[in-house]
C-alpha positions in Angstrom: 0.0 0.0 0.0 1.5 3.4 -1.0 1.9 6.3 1.3 -0.7 8.2 -0.8 -3.3 5.5 -0.2 -2.6 5.5 3.5 -3.0 9.2 3.8 -6.0 9.8 1.5 -8.4 12.6 2.4 -11.1 10.0 3.0 -9.0 8.3 5.6 -8.1 11.6 7.3 -11.8 12.6 7.4 -12.6 9.2 8.9 -10.0 9.6 11.6 -11.1 13.1 12.4 -14.8 12.0 12.4 -14.1 9.2 14.8 -12.0 11.4 17.1 -13.6 13.4 19.9 -14.1 17.1 19.0 -11.4 18.3 21.3 -8.9 15.8 19.9 -9.8 16.5 16.2 -8.9 20.2 16.6 -5.4 19.4 17.8 -4.3 16.7 15.3 -1.1 18.2 14.0 2.2 16.6 12.9 4.6 16.0 15.8 7.5 16.4 13.5 6.9 19.6 11.5 3.9 21.1 13.2 1.6 21.0 10.1 -2.1 20.5 10.6 -2.7 19.8 6.9 -5.3 17.4 5.6 -4.1 13.8 5.8 -2.4 14.3 9.2 -3.1 11.1 11.2 -1.7 8.7 13.8 1.1 6.4 12.8 3.8 4.2 14.4 7.5 5.1 14.4 9.5 1.9 14.6 13.2 1.8 15.7 15.1 -1.5 15.8 18.6 -2.3 17.0 20.2 -5.4 15.6 21.7 -7.9 18.1 23.5 -11.2 17.7 20.2 -13.1 18.2 17.8 -10.8 16.3 16.3 -7.4 16.5 14.7 -5.4 19.3 11.8 -3.3 18.1 10.7 -0.1 19.9 7.5 1.4 18.8 6.4 5.0 19.3 2.9 6.3 18.6 3.0 9.7 16.8 0.9 11.9 14.6 2.4 12.9 11.3 1.5 14.5 8.0 2.0 13.0 4.6 5.3 14.8 4.0 6.9 13.6 7.2 5.6 10.0 6.6 7.1 10.0 3.2 10.4 11.3 4.6 10.5 8.4 7.1 9.6 5.8 4.4 12.3 7.2 2.2 14.9 6.8 5.0 13.8 3.2 5.5 14.0 2.5 1.7 17.5 4.0 1.6 18.6 1.6 4.3 17.2 -1.3 2.4 18.9 -0.2 -0.7 22.3 0.1 1.1 21.7 -3.4 2.6 20.8 -4.8 -0.8 24.0 -3.3 -2.3 26.1 -4.9 0.4 24.6 -8.3 -0.2 25.0 -7.9 -4.0 28.6 -6.6 -3.6 29.4 -9.5 -1.3 29.0 -11.8 -4.3 30.0 -9.5 -7.2 33.1 -7.9 -5.5 35.1 -11.1 -4.9 33.9 -12.5 -8.3 35.3 -9.4 -10.0 38.6 -9.8 -8.1 38.9 -13.5 -9.2 38.1 -12.6 -12.9 40.8 -9.8 -12.9 43.4 -12.0 -11.3 42.7 -14.8 -13.9 42.5 -12.5 -16.8 45.6 -10.3 -16.3 47.4 -11.4 -13.2 49.2 -8.0 -13.1 49.8 -7.0 -9.4 48.8 -3.4 -10.1 45.4 -4.4 -11.6 44.8 -6.9 -8.8 45.6 -4.1 -6.2 43.3 -1.7 -7.9 40.4 -4.1 -8.0 41.0 -5.2 -4.4 40.8 -1.5 -3.4 37.6 -1.1 -5.4 36.1 -4.1 -3.6 37.0 -2.6 -0.2 35.5 0.7 -1.2 32.4 -1.1 -2.4 31.8 -2.4 1.1 32.8 0.7 3.1 31.3 3.5 1.0 27.6 2.5 1.3 27.9 2.1 5.1 29.6 5.4 5.6 27.3 7.3 3.1 24.1 5.8 4.6 25.3 6.6 8.2 25.9 10.3 7.3 22.6 10.4 5.2 20.5 8.9 8.0 22.0 11.1 10.8 21.3 14.2 8.7 17.8 13.1 7.8 16.8 12.1 11.3 18.1 15.3 12.7 16.1 17.2 10.1 13.0 15.1 10.8 13.0 15.0 14.6 15.3 17.9 15.5 18.7 17.3 17.2 17.4 17.2 20.8 14.5 14.8 20.1 16.8 12.7 17.9 19.3 12.2 20.8 16.4 11.5 23.2 14.9 8.9 20.9 18.2 7.1 20.3 18.8 7.0 24.1 15.2 5.7 24.8 15.4 3.1 22.1 18.9 2.0 23.0 20.4 3.0 19.7 23.9 4.5 19.6 23.6 5.9 16.1 21.7 5.5 12.8 23.3 3.0 10.5 22.7 0.0 8.2 22.1 -2.3 11.2 19.7 0.1 12.8 16.2 -0.1 11.2 13.9 2.9 11.3 10.6 3.4 9.7 7.0 4.5 9.8 4.0 2.2 9.8 0.3 3.2 9.5 -0.4 1.6 12.9 1.3 -0.2 15.8 1.7 -3.9 14.8 -0.8 -6.2 16.6 0.3 -7.6 20.0 3.2 -5.1 20.2 3.7 -2.5 22.9 4.2 1.2 22.1 5.0 4.4 23.8 3.9 7.9 22.9 6.5 10.0 21.0 5.4 13.1 22.9 7.4 11.9 25.9 10.6 11.7 23.9 
């Protein structure tokens, strides 16, 4: 389901119609402060990867379409960096073997080996810088630091998942984002 479908005006009207009158007046985005049509409740999910699996921390928030898309874009960028790392884990060494067999020259082998290393390191560093800048822009630097501390995340990186969902997943606990 696309972000546009999740935030259609019909859905926003249904959320506002079901909400008490006092609550409907104050439904504004907790990230940018917008009270545009389509602002609704959502779930901000943060996960830290451990040796055994992931620990998910859910935060209930109210966000507008624009902030929801920014959060989804951040999550998709992490998935793209992870996909690149998996693809490069196969393609990088294969490229190195092909060059060694084809030319055997030490300079060519060293250049390809350096390219393989850069292929692993560059996406991790670029995503880490991108995610830190985007999260600070989305949440603000103070709230970003408090959210990381509360979720137990040291920094935003490829192993730290972050994303928006339309609702808190069933049978999972959540906390309000307002306290962060």
